[in-house]
All heavy atoms as an XYZ file, in Angstrom:
819
protein
N     -19.564     39.896   -135.291
C     -19.968     38.768   -134.502
C     -19.045     37.590   -134.801
O     -18.661     37.374   -135.920
C     -21.395     38.342   -134.815
C     -22.451     39.272   -134.393
S     -23.551     38.276   -133.464
C     -24.537     39.491   -132.731
N     -18.738     36.850   -133.733
C     -17.910     35.663   -133.890
C     -18.697     34.458   -133.400
O     -19.597     34.587   -132.563
C     -16.615     35.780   -133.077
O     -16.969     35.944   -131.716
C     -15.751     36.922   -133.553
N     -18.353     33.297   -133.900
C     -19.028     32.068   -133.495
C     -18.088     31.294   -132.593
O     -16.929     31.074   -132.928
C     -19.387     31.210   -134.716
O     -20.183     31.976   -135.596
C     -20.133     29.964   -134.298
N     -18.588     30.920   -131.424
C     -17.805     30.100   -130.499
C     -17.763     28.691   -131.069
O     -18.796     28.084   -131.340
C     -18.450     30.114   -129.114
C     -17.565     29.481   -128.067
O     -16.512     28.926   -128.425
O     -17.938     29.546   -126.877
N     -16.565     28.179   -131.276
C     -16.391     26.888   -131.924
C     -17.024     25.764   -131.119
O     -17.693     24.897   -131.673
C     -14.882     26.610   -132.143
C     -14.679     25.235   -132.751
C     -14.280     27.681   -133.007
N     -16.809     25.728   -129.826
C     -17.300     24.614   -129.014
C     -18.798     24.657   -128.763
O     -19.466     23.632   -128.783
C     -16.544     24.565   -127.692
C     -15.059     24.240   -127.818
C     -14.398     24.325   -126.462
C     -14.866     22.861   -128.418
N     -19.338     25.849   -128.515
C     -20.764     25.902   -128.189
C     -21.625     26.171   -129.414
O     -22.819     25.903   -129.404
C     -21.024     26.978   -127.136
O     -20.747     28.254   -127.687
N     -21.044     26.716   -130.480
C     -21.812     27.007   -131.676
C     -22.642     28.257   -131.550
O     -23.398     28.618   -132.443
N     -22.523     28.972   -130.445
C     -23.291     30.199   -130.242
C     -22.512     31.383   -130.787
O     -21.292     31.408   -130.767
C     -23.557     30.417   -128.757
C     -24.411     29.349   -128.129
C     -24.600     29.642   -126.663
C     -25.399     28.534   -125.995
N     -25.503     28.753   -124.550
N     -23.261     32.351   -131.244
C     -22.619     33.555   -131.750
C     -22.429     34.537   -130.603
O     -23.285     34.678   -129.747
C     -23.454     34.189   -132.863
C     -23.434     33.394   -134.142
C     -24.073     34.149   -135.289
O     -24.318     35.357   -135.147
O     -24.325     33.529   -136.321
N     -21.311     35.217   -130.654
C     -21.025     36.239   -129.641
C     -20.621     37.521   -130.341
O     -19.981     37.489   -131.387
C     -19.850     35.827   -128.761
C     -20.055     34.627   -127.923
C     -18.830     34.441   -127.110
N     -18.935     33.229   -126.281
C     -18.160     32.993   -125.266
N     -17.221     33.818   -124.943
N     -18.315     31.890   -124.558
N     -20.971     38.633   -129.734
C     -20.474     39.898   -130.265
C     -19.035     40.055   -129.818
O     -18.568     39.371   -128.915
C     -21.327     41.069   -129.754
O     -21.146     41.216   -128.366
N     -18.320     40.962   -130.412
C     -16.905     41.126   -130.076
C     -16.721     41.566   -128.626
O     -15.716     41.268   -128.012
C     -16.242     42.118   -131.033
O     -16.878     43.371   -130.922
N     -17.704     42.256   -128.050
C     -17.597     42.677   -126.654
C     -17.783     41.501   -125.705
O     -17.357     41.538   -124.568
C     -18.613     43.777   -126.334
O     -19.921     43.260   -126.469
N     -18.436     40.423   -126.172
C     -18.653     39.252   -125.335
C     -17.609     38.177   -125.544
O     -17.618     37.168   -124.862
C     -20.027     38.646   -125.610
C     -21.180     39.509   -125.192
C     -22.498     38.877   -125.576
O     -22.557     38.008   -126.448
N     -23.573     39.304   -124.935
N     -16.725     38.358   -126.497
C     -15.731     37.324   -126.754
C     -14.764     37.222   -125.590
O     -14.575     38.167   -124.829
C     -14.980     37.597   -128.059
O     -14.249     38.790   -127.930
N     -14.150     36.056   -125.477
C     -13.230     35.798   -124.380
C     -11.998     36.678   -124.499
O     -11.502     36.915   -125.587
C     -12.774     34.340   -124.403
C     -13.793     33.364   -123.966
C     -13.163     31.988   -123.831
N     -12.266     31.629   -124.920
C     -12.629     31.004   -126.026
N     -13.883     30.673   -126.198
N     -11.752     30.691   -126.952
N     -11.494     37.112   -123.366
C     -10.196     37.776   -123.408
C      -9.132     36.770   -123.841
O      -9.324     35.560   -123.737
C      -9.956     38.204   -121.957
C     -11.282     38.131   -121.302
C     -12.086     37.127   -122.059
N      -8.021     37.260   -124.324
C      -6.977     36.387   -124.844
C      -6.389     35.483   -123.768
O      -5.873     34.426   -124.060
C      -5.867     37.220   -125.457
C      -6.294     37.859   -126.746
C      -5.196     38.648   -127.335
N      -4.023     37.785   -127.505
C      -2.909     38.173   -128.045
N      -2.791     39.396   -128.477
N      -1.882     37.355   -128.158
N      -6.454     35.912   -122.497
C      -5.815     35.118   -121.447
C      -6.717     34.007   -120.922
O      -6.324     33.264   -120.062
C      -5.343     36.008   -120.305
C      -6.478     36.731   -119.630
O      -7.590     36.711   -120.118
N      -6.178     37.397   -118.541
N      -7.931     33.890   -121.424
C      -8.819     32.803   -121.008
C      -8.762     31.686   -122.035
O      -8.517     31.907   -123.211
C     -10.259     33.289   -120.869
C     -10.496     34.157   -119.659
C     -11.943     34.536   -119.518
O     -12.733     34.327   -120.447
O     -12.291     35.053   -118.460
N      -8.999     30.490   -121.572
C      -9.025     29.356   -122.493
C     -10.260     28.520   -122.206
O     -10.914     28.680   -121.182
C      -7.753     28.532   -122.342
O      -7.656     28.063   -121.029
N     -10.559     27.616   -123.113
C     -11.727     26.765   -122.973
C     -11.231     25.337   -122.798
O     -10.366     24.872   -123.528
C     -12.617     26.859   -124.228
C     -13.796     25.902   -124.119
C     -13.092     28.265   -124.427
N     -11.762     24.643   -121.798
C     -11.366     23.250   -121.612
C     -12.242     22.344   -122.478
O     -13.103     22.811   -123.220
C     -11.389     22.865   -120.143
C     -12.769     22.885   -119.550
O     -13.741     23.002   -120.250
N     -12.844     22.784   -118.232
N     -12.065     21.062   -122.389
C     -12.766     20.105   -123.254
C     -14.273     20.190   -123.071
O     -15.032     20.064   -124.027
C     -12.268     18.674   -122.964
C     -10.816     18.567   -123.384
C     -13.112     17.638   -123.685
C     -10.159     17.266   -123.017
N     -14.721     20.431   -121.845
C     -16.160     20.491   -121.585
C     -16.770     21.788   -122.090
O     -17.971     21.976   -122.027
C     -16.425     20.345   -120.098
N     -15.969     22.692   -122.613
C     -16.496     23.946   -123.134
C     -16.611     25.023   -122.082
O     -17.139     26.102   -122.330
N     -16.099     24.748   -120.896
C     -16.162     25.742   -119.832
C     -14.971     26.689   -119.953
O     -13.857     26.257   -120.224
C     -16.131     25.074   -118.464
C     -17.349     24.226   -118.194
C     -17.283     23.623   -116.821
C     -18.508     22.778   -116.557
N     -18.427     22.142   -115.242
N     -15.259     27.951   -119.767
C     -14.191     28.944   -119.832
C     -13.470     28.932   -118.499
O     -14.097     29.013   -117.445
C     -14.754     30.351   -120.111
C     -13.647     31.388   -120.079
C     -15.460     30.375   -121.439
N     -12.183     28.771   -118.557
C     -11.411     28.825   -117.313
C     -10.562     30.084   -117.350
O     -10.091     30.503   -118.407
C     -10.560     27.583   -117.113
C      -9.528     27.322   -118.177
C      -8.757     26.065   -117.858
C      -7.636     25.862   -118.876
N      -6.823     24.714   -118.552
N     -10.405     30.677   -116.183
C      -9.639     31.913   -116.082
C      -8.162     31.665   -116.252
O      -7.707     30.531   -116.392
N      -7.443     32.713   -116.265
C      -6.001     32.594   -116.391
C      -5.451     32.152   -115.046
O      -5.206     32.958   -114.166
C      -5.387     33.921   -116.819
C      -3.926     33.793   -117.119
O      -3.323     32.758   -116.845
N      -3.356     34.837   -117.680
N      -5.288     30.858   -114.887
C      -4.852     30.330   -113.596
C      -3.434     30.772   -113.262
O      -3.075     30.840   -112.102
C      -4.933     28.801   -113.584
O      -4.146     28.292   -114.655
C      -6.365     28.338   -113.715
N      -2.620     31.055   -114.273
C      -1.250     31.506   -114.012
C      -1.269     32.811   -113.226
O      -0.568     32.962   -112.231
C      -0.485     31.674   -115.309
C       0.831     32.329   -115.102
C       1.185     33.581   -115.464
C       1.969     31.779   -114.430
N       2.467     33.854   -115.085
C       2.978     32.754   -114.435
C       2.229     30.560   -113.824
C       4.216     32.546   -113.878
C       3.476     30.362   -113.266
C       4.457     31.344   -113.297
N      -2.106     33.766   -113.670
C      -2.176     35.054   -112.965
C      -2.727     34.867   -111.558
O      -2.250     35.477   -110.605
C      -3.039     36.046   -113.734
C      -2.340     36.664   -114.906
C      -3.176     37.753   -115.513
C      -2.424     38.392   -116.666
N      -3.207     39.467   -117.277
N      -3.713     34.014   -111.434
C      -4.305     33.769   -110.112
C      -3.264     33.147   -109.188
O      -3.091     33.572   -108.053
C      -5.554     32.865   -110.236
C      -6.661     33.612   -110.970
C      -6.022     32.410   -108.863
C      -7.832     32.741   -111.362
N      -2.553     32.127   -109.706
C      -1.517     31.486   -108.892
C      -0.402     32.468   -108.550
O       0.122     32.466   -107.437
C      -0.939     30.277   -109.616
C      -1.875     29.094   -109.619
C      -1.224     27.921   -110.263
N      -0.900     28.299   -111.659
C      -0.375     27.506   -112.553
N      -0.071     26.279   -112.241
N      -0.139     27.908   -113.773
N      -0.062     33.307   -109.502
C       0.992     34.286   -109.238
C       0.560     35.270   -108.150
O       1.340     35.608   -107.261
C       1.335     35.028   -110.525
C       2.581     35.863   -110.435
C       2.965     36.443   -111.797
O       2.184     36.429   -112.726
N       4.175     36.952   -111.880
N      -0.693     35.716   -108.208
C      -1.201     36.621   -107.175
C      -1.218     35.926   -105.819
O      -0.844     36.520   -104.805
C      -2.607     37.099   -107.535
C      -2.639     38.074   -108.686
C      -4.058     38.381   -109.135
O      -5.016     37.724   -108.719
N      -4.194     39.382   -110.000
N      -1.652     34.680   -105.791
C      -1.666     33.929   -104.530
C      -0.250     33.764   -104.001
O       0.000     33.896   -102.804
C      -2.324     32.569   -104.724
C      -3.805     32.645   -104.940
C      -4.407     31.299   -105.321
O      -3.700     30.389   -105.719
N      -5.730     31.198   -105.207
N       0.679     33.463   -104.899
C       2.072     33.291   -104.501
C       2.628     34.594   -103.918
O       3.312     34.593   -102.894
C       2.907     32.850   -105.702
C       4.283     32.374   -105.349
C       5.047     31.860   -106.572
N       4.322     30.832   -107.311
C       3.883     30.963   -108.569
N       4.092     32.075   -109.241
N       3.251     29.972   -109.158
N       2.307     35.708   -104.568
C       2.773     37.003   -104.066
C       2.174     37.313   -102.694
O       2.861     37.829   -101.812
C       2.431     38.117   -105.055
C       3.252     38.121   -106.343
C       2.710     39.161   -107.317
C       4.712     38.379   -106.046
N       0.888     36.990   -102.528
C       0.254     37.204   -101.219
C       0.920     36.344   -100.158
O       1.204     36.809    -99.056
C      -1.240     36.897   -101.281
C      -2.079     38.055   -101.755
C      -3.543     37.754   -101.519
N      -3.947     36.587   -102.281
C      -4.722     36.613   -103.358
N      -5.207     37.748   -103.786
N      -5.040     35.509   -103.992
N       1.178     35.080   -100.495
C       1.838     34.176    -99.552
C       3.235     34.681    -99.203
O       3.650     34.629    -98.043
C       1.926     32.763   -100.137
C       0.657     31.981   -100.010
C       0.307     31.730    -98.567
O      -0.422     32.515    -97.961
N       0.791     30.658    -98.007
N       3.962     35.158   -100.204
C       5.297     35.698    -99.948
C       5.225     36.911    -99.032
O       6.050     37.069    -98.137
C       5.995     36.066   -101.257
C       6.434     34.874   -102.061
C       6.981     35.257   -103.419
O       6.832     36.387   -103.869
N       7.615     34.292   -104.082
N       4.221     37.765    -99.254
C       4.060     38.942    -98.405
C       3.733     38.529    -96.972
O       4.256     39.106    -96.012
C       2.964     39.847    -98.963
N       2.874     37.520    -96.825
C       2.513     37.032    -95.490
C       3.740     36.443    -94.799
O       4.011     36.731    -93.629
C       1.374     35.985    -95.581
C       1.200     35.250    -94.267
C       0.077     36.663    -95.990
N       4.502     35.630    -95.535
C       5.711     35.027    -94.963
C       6.705     36.100    -94.550
O       7.318     36.014    -93.484
C       6.379     34.086    -95.979
C       5.599     32.854    -96.274
C       5.825     31.831    -95.202
C       5.175     30.525    -95.617
N       5.266     29.521    -94.602
N       6.862     37.118    -95.395
C       7.790     38.203    -95.075
C       7.351     38.923    -93.803
O       8.165     39.220    -92.929
C       7.868     39.188    -96.250
C       8.775     40.360    -96.013
C      10.226     39.956    -95.861
O      10.644     38.936    -96.388
N      10.980     40.746    -95.146
N       6.058     39.183    -93.687
C       5.537     39.865    -92.490
C       5.727     38.987    -91.253
O       6.067     39.492    -90.176
C       4.059     40.201    -92.688
C       3.475     40.989    -91.555
C       4.151     42.336    -91.396
N       3.639     42.988    -90.217
C       4.374     43.634    -89.347
N       5.655     43.782    -89.549
N       3.839     44.174    -88.287
N       5.514     37.681    -91.397
C       5.728     36.761    -90.272
C       7.191     36.789    -89.835
O       7.490     36.795    -88.641
C       5.333     35.339    -90.662
C       3.845     35.117    -90.751
C       3.480     33.742    -91.265
O       4.374     33.007    -91.744
O       2.290     33.395    -91.197
N       8.106     36.796    -90.832
C       9.531     36.863    -90.501
C       9.860     38.166    -89.774
O      10.601     38.168    -88.794
C      10.385     36.757    -91.771
C      10.553     35.352    -92.253
C      11.573     35.287    -93.399
N      11.008     34.466    -94.451
C      10.543     34.902    -95.618
N      10.640     36.154    -95.960
N      10.022     34.066    -96.480
N       9.292     39.271    -90.265
C       9.536     40.570    -89.627
C       9.022     40.571    -88.197
O       9.697     41.076    -87.288
C       8.868     41.684    -90.423
C       9.525     41.970    -91.758
C       8.726     42.926    -92.620
O       7.631     43.366    -92.192
O       9.181     43.227    -93.737
N       7.834     40.011    -87.985
C       7.264     39.978    -86.643
C       8.107     39.111    -85.719
O       8.338     39.475    -84.558
C       5.812     39.480    -86.694
C       4.870     40.470    -87.338
S       3.213     39.819    -87.594
C       2.656     39.599    -85.928
N       8.583     37.971    -86.223
C       9.432     37.099    -85.410
C      10.743     37.805    -85.073
O      11.235     37.713    -83.946
C       9.711     35.801    -86.150
N      11.273     38.535    -86.039
C      12.520     39.263    -85.812
C      12.310     40.377    -84.786
O      13.143     40.578    -83.894
C      13.017     39.844    -87.135
C      14.439     40.297    -87.130
C      14.890     40.715    -88.512
O      14.107     41.234    -89.300
N      16.158     40.483    -88.797
N      11.187     41.091    -84.889
C      10.870     42.136    -83.913
C      10.743     41.534    -82.514
O      11.222     42.114    -81.529
C       9.581     42.850    -84.298
C       9.711     43.741    -85.511
C       8.373     44.285    -85.983
O       7.347     44.064    -85.298
O       8.357     44.923    -87.043
N      10.092     40.390    -82.422
C       9.910     39.717    -81.127
C      11.263     39.330    -80.548
O      11.516     39.509    -79.351
C       9.031     38.485    -81.324
C       8.617     37.804    -80.059
C       7.667     36.661    -80.363
C       7.251     35.949    -79.099
N       6.320     34.842    -79.380
N      12.145     38.808    -81.402
C      13.482     38.423    -80.948
C      14.283     39.640    -80.484
O      14.955     39.586    -79.456
C      14.219     37.709    -82.082
C      15.545     37.144    -81.672
C      16.207     36.375    -82.804
O      15.478     35.821    -83.657
O      17.444     36.335    -82.828
N      14.182     40.741    -81.245
C      14.887     41.965    -80.850
C      14.372     42.498    -79.510
O      15.149     42.974    -78.681
C      14.753     43.048    -81.919
C      15.582     42.800    -83.137
N      16.939     42.566    -83.089
C      15.253     42.764    -84.447
C      17.400     42.381    -84.314
N      16.383     42.487    -85.166
N      13.078     42.395    -79.309
C      12.487     42.849    -78.045
C      12.990     41.993    -76.889
O      13.331     42.505    -75.810
C      10.961     42.787    -78.139
C      10.247     43.275    -76.908
C      10.408     44.764    -76.655
O      10.793     45.496    -77.568
O      10.156     45.191    -75.510
N      13.063     40.680    -77.095
C      13.569     39.785    -76.058
C      15.039     40.098    -75.756
O      15.447     40.124    -74.586
C      13.422     38.325    -76.494
N      15.827     40.357    -76.817
C      17.240     40.721    -76.627
C      17.366     42.022    -75.840
O      18.209     42.138    -74.950
C      17.953     40.869    -77.973
C      18.158     39.547    -78.678
O      18.045     38.493    -78.009
O      18.431     39.569    -79.895
N      16.523     42.993    -76.181
C      16.555     44.283    -75.489
C      16.238     44.111    -74.006
O      16.946     44.641    -73.136
C      15.555     45.245    -76.141
C      15.607     46.664    -75.600
C      14.525     47.504    -76.227
N      13.206     47.126    -75.792
C      12.648     47.512    -74.639
N      13.307     48.287    -73.805
N      11.436     47.124    -74.317
N      15.203     43.320    -73.707
C      14.836     43.079    -72.306
C      15.949     42.339    -71.569
O      16.237     42.640    -70.406
C      13.530     42.280    -72.232
C      12.317     43.091    -72.598
C      11.054     42.265    -72.491
C       9.833     43.094    -72.844
N       8.601     42.303    -72.750
N      16.582     41.385    -72.246
C      17.681     40.629    -71.642
C      18.846     41.567    -71.300
O      19.429     41.496    -70.217
C      18.145     39.538    -72.605
C      19.146     38.578    -72.014
C      19.533     37.467    -72.997
N      18.377     36.740    -73.524
C      17.973     36.761    -74.802
N      18.637     37.451    -75.692
N      16.913     36.072    -75.177
N      19.167     42.470    -72.216
C      20.256     43.426    -71.980
C      19.926     44.366    -70.823
O      20.796     44.681    -70.006
C      20.558     44.233    -73.245
C      21.318     43.462    -74.289
C      22.665     42.972    -73.779
O      23.391     43.760    -73.134
O      22.991     41.799    -74.038
N      18.684     44.807    -70.746
C      18.270     45.685    -69.648
C      18.425     44.952    -68.320
O      18.948     45.506    -67.342
C      16.810     46.160    -69.850
C      16.752     47.148    -71.023
C      16.255     46.782    -68.582
C      15.350     47.524    -71.442
N      17.970     43.686    -68.268
C      18.081     42.896    -67.043
C      19.545     42.714    -66.644
O      19.919     42.885    -65.482
C      17.411     41.534    -67.234
C      17.255     40.774    -65.913
C      16.776     39.353    -66.119
N      17.878     38.539    -66.613
C      17.916     37.937    -67.787
N      16.913     38.028    -68.620
N      18.968     37.229    -68.150
N      20.394     42.399    -67.613
C      21.817     42.208    -67.320
C      22.449     43.497    -66.819
O      23.269     43.474    -65.889
C      22.564     41.716    -68.567
C      22.311     40.272    -68.879
C      23.117     39.841    -70.094
C      22.878     38.388    -70.421
N      23.669     37.966    -71.595
N      22.077     44.615    -67.398
C      22.622     45.903    -66.962
C      22.189     46.213    -65.527
O      22.984     46.695    -64.719
C      22.159     47.013    -67.915
C      22.761     48.364    -67.625
C      24.266     48.402    -67.792
O      24.813     47.624    -68.588
O      24.908     49.231    -67.095
N      20.932     45.931    -65.207
C      20.464     46.129    -63.823
C      21.250     45.253    -62.856
O      21.604     45.700    -61.765
C      18.976     45.814    -63.718
C      18.094     46.876    -64.309
C      16.645     46.530    -64.120
N      15.805     47.486    -64.802
C      14.594     47.233    -65.259
N      14.070     46.036    -65.081
N      13.895     48.153    -65.867
N      21.483     43.992    -63.253
C      22.249     43.087    -62.392
C      23.679     43.606    -62.202
O      24.210     43.575    -61.091
C      22.278     41.680    -63.001
C      20.949     40.961    -62.924
C      20.956     39.642    -63.684
O      21.989     39.286    -64.295
O      19.913     38.964    -63.675
N      24.300     44.096    -63.275
C      25.666     44.643    -63.167
C      25.701     45.842    -62.230
O      26.608     45.967    -61.400
C      26.177     45.070    -64.549
C      26.715     43.934    -65.362
C      27.378     44.447    -66.636
N      26.886     43.632    -67.739
C      26.173     44.055    -68.770
N      25.899     45.329    -68.896
N      25.758     43.229    -69.686
N      24.705     46.709    -62.351
C      24.653     47.890    -61.479
C      24.460     47.485    -60.023
O      25.083     48.069    -59.126
C      23.537     48.836    -61.922
C      23.868     49.592    -63.180
C      22.747     50.543    -63.565
C      23.086     51.286    -64.843
N      22.018     52.217    -65.222
N      23.597     46.494    -59.783
C      23.366     46.029    -58.414
C      24.639     45.412    -57.835
O      24.986     45.657    -56.666
C      22.223     45.016    -58.383
N      25.353     44.617    -58.659
C      26.621     44.029    -58.196
C      27.654     45.109    -57.892
O      28.359     45.041    -56.882
C      27.176     43.062    -59.255
C      26.396     41.777    -59.370
C      26.852     40.936    -60.555
O      27.787     41.350    -61.279
O      26.262     39.864    -60.764
N      27.731     46.107    -58.748
C      28.676     47.213    -58.534
C      28.325     47.981    -57.257
O      29.203     48.340    -56.472
C      28.669     48.147    -59.748
C      29.617     49.314    -59.651
C      31.083     48.912    -59.692
O      31.388     47.759    -60.045
O      31.917     49.764    -59.357
N      27.048     48.213    -57.050
C      26.604     48.925    -55.853
C      26.961     48.123    -54.595
O      27.472     48.682    -53.606
C      25.096     49.171    -55.913
C      24.568     49.998    -54.774
C      23.081     50.282    -54.957
C      22.542     51.100    -53.809
N      21.115     51.382    -53.970
N      26.695     46.806    -54.629
C      27.022     45.949    -53.481
C      28.531     45.938    -53.234
O      28.991     46.001    -52.087
C      26.516     44.532    -53.719
N      29.315     45.892    -54.305
C      30.776     45.899    -54.175
C      31.257     47.213    -53.559
O      32.091     47.220    -52.638
C      31.417     45.692    -55.553
C      32.920     45.488    -55.529
C      33.484     45.330    -56.920
N      33.373     46.525    -57.734
C      34.215     47.572    -57.645
N      35.191     47.561    -56.772
N      34.053     48.615    -58.417
N      30.707     48.309    -54.025
C      31.104     49.618    -53.485
C      30.688     49.763    -52.017
O      31.430     50.333    -51.207
C      30.512     50.745    -54.324
C      31.099     50.905    -55.733
C      30.325     51.961    -56.504
C      32.575     51.260    -55.659
N      29.499     49.246    -51.670
C      29.062     49.309    -50.274
C      29.974     48.472    -49.388
O      30.327     48.889    -48.277
C      27.617     48.827    -50.142
C      26.596     49.840    -50.608
C      25.173     49.314    -50.510
O      24.959     48.102    -50.403
N      24.215     50.217    -50.545
N      30.382     47.291    -49.884
C      31.287     46.442    -49.107
C      32.627     47.151    -48.908
O      33.190     47.123    -47.803
C      31.483     45.103    -49.811
N      33.118     47.798    -49.953
C      34.383     48.542    -49.833
C      34.238     49.701    -48.853
O      35.131     49.957    -48.032
C      34.834     49.077    -51.200
C      35.413     48.012    -52.107
S      35.855     48.615    -53.737
C      36.955     49.951    -53.364
N      33.098     50.395    -48.899
C      32.866     51.517    -47.994
C      32.810     51.033    -46.547
O      33.336     51.690    -45.641
C      31.565     52.226    -48.372
N      32.170     49.887    -46.310
C      32.110     49.340    -44.958
C      33.506     48.978    -44.460
O      33.851     49.240    -43.301
C      31.198     48.109    -44.928
C      29.729     48.449    -45.072
C      28.854     47.221    -45.188
O      29.372     46.084    -45.042
O      27.650     47.379    -45.431
N      34.326     48.382    -45.327
C      35.694     48.043    -44.946
C      36.481     49.289    -44.598
O      37.230     49.314    -43.622
C      36.406     47.285    -46.078
C      35.958     45.861    -46.245
C      36.713     45.192    -47.384
C      36.195     43.801    -47.652
N      36.888     43.172    -48.784
N      36.303     50.332    -45.408
C      37.023     51.583    -45.151
C      36.575     52.166    -43.812
O      37.410     52.632    -43.018
C      36.811     52.589    -46.306
C      37.319     53.970    -45.925
C      37.482     52.087    -47.565
N      35.279     52.125    -43.528
C      34.770     52.654    -42.265
C      35.310     51.840    -41.087
O      35.690     52.397    -40.056
C      33.244     52.632    -42.240
S      32.498     53.891    -43.280
N      35.332     50.522    -41.212
C      35.831     49.654    -40.137
C      37.310     49.928    -39.891
O      37.755     50.050    -38.748
C      35.581     48.168    -40.481
C      34.080     47.878    -40.472
C      36.311     47.251    -39.527
C      33.720     46.512    -41.005
N      38.078     50.049    -40.974
C      39.514     50.318    -40.850
C      39.724     51.695    -40.235
O      40.575     51.871    -39.349
C      40.217     50.201    -42.233
C      41.646     50.714    -42.154
C      40.180     48.779    -42.726
N      38.931     52.672    -40.639
C      39.079     54.021    -40.101
C      38.707     54.043    -38.624
O      39.378     54.696    -37.815
C      38.206     54.995    -40.883
N      37.647     53.361    -38.235
C      37.244     53.307    -36.833
C      38.312     52.605    -36.000
O      38.627     53.030    -34.881
C      35.892     52.587    -36.680
C      34.717     53.361    -37.195
C      33.439     52.560    -37.125
O      33.427     51.439    -36.589
O      32.419     53.067    -37.636
N      38.868     51.551    -36.538
C      39.929     50.827    -35.818
C      41.165     51.697    -35.664
O      41.808     51.700    -34.627
C      40.277     49.551    -36.549
N      41.487     52.454    -36.656
C      42.642     53.342    -36.616
C      42.417     54.479    -35.612
O      43.311     54.804    -34.838
C      42.892     53.919    -38.015
C      44.105     54.770    -38.099
N      45.369     54.273    -37.917
C      44.249     56.108    -38.331
C      46.250     55.242    -38.030
N      45.577     56.372    -38.288
N      41.194     55.021    -35.554
C      40.878     56.092    -34.625
C      40.848     55.569    -33.196
O      41.316     56.229    -32.268
C      39.515     56.739    -35.007
C      39.061     57.712    -33.942
C      39.610     57.424    -36.358
N      40.296     54.375    -32.973
C      40.212     53.836    -31.637
C      41.586     53.424    -31.098
O      41.783     53.393    -29.885
C      39.260     52.634    -31.594
O      39.758     51.597    -32.402
N      42.541     53.121    -31.971
C      43.891     52.771    -31.522
C      44.653     54.012    -31.047
O      45.580     53.894    -30.278
C      44.689     52.078    -32.634
C      44.222     50.640    -32.844
O      43.569     50.080    -31.989
N      44.544     50.096    -34.008
N      44.338     55.153    -31.464
C      45.061     56.356    -31.080
C      44.522     56.981    -29.893
O      43.951     57.159    -29.107
C      45.040     57.371    -32.221
C      45.969     56.985    -33.324
N      47.244     57.440    -33.372
C      45.831     56.188    -34.416
C      47.817     56.982    -34.442
N      46.951     56.204    -35.106
């Protein structure tokens, strides 16, 4: 059995404070705030990392959609250009046939 200095009460060894706890002036046992703060910090870091990953995924998705849109526009422009060339060829061919 050990005697708690501040409260004067006896405690068995199973009831004694763990080494990482301390007693403040009022005699209240306070937990290991360092471990608690470290756990909170790690949780916050994990949350921030996940937020960054989600923002990055969102940006990649926007980039992917932008590239798809640009590719569709390029294909449409190419198709219009080829149709214009085909019409010119047909007009020239018709003019050449009608002249003979």
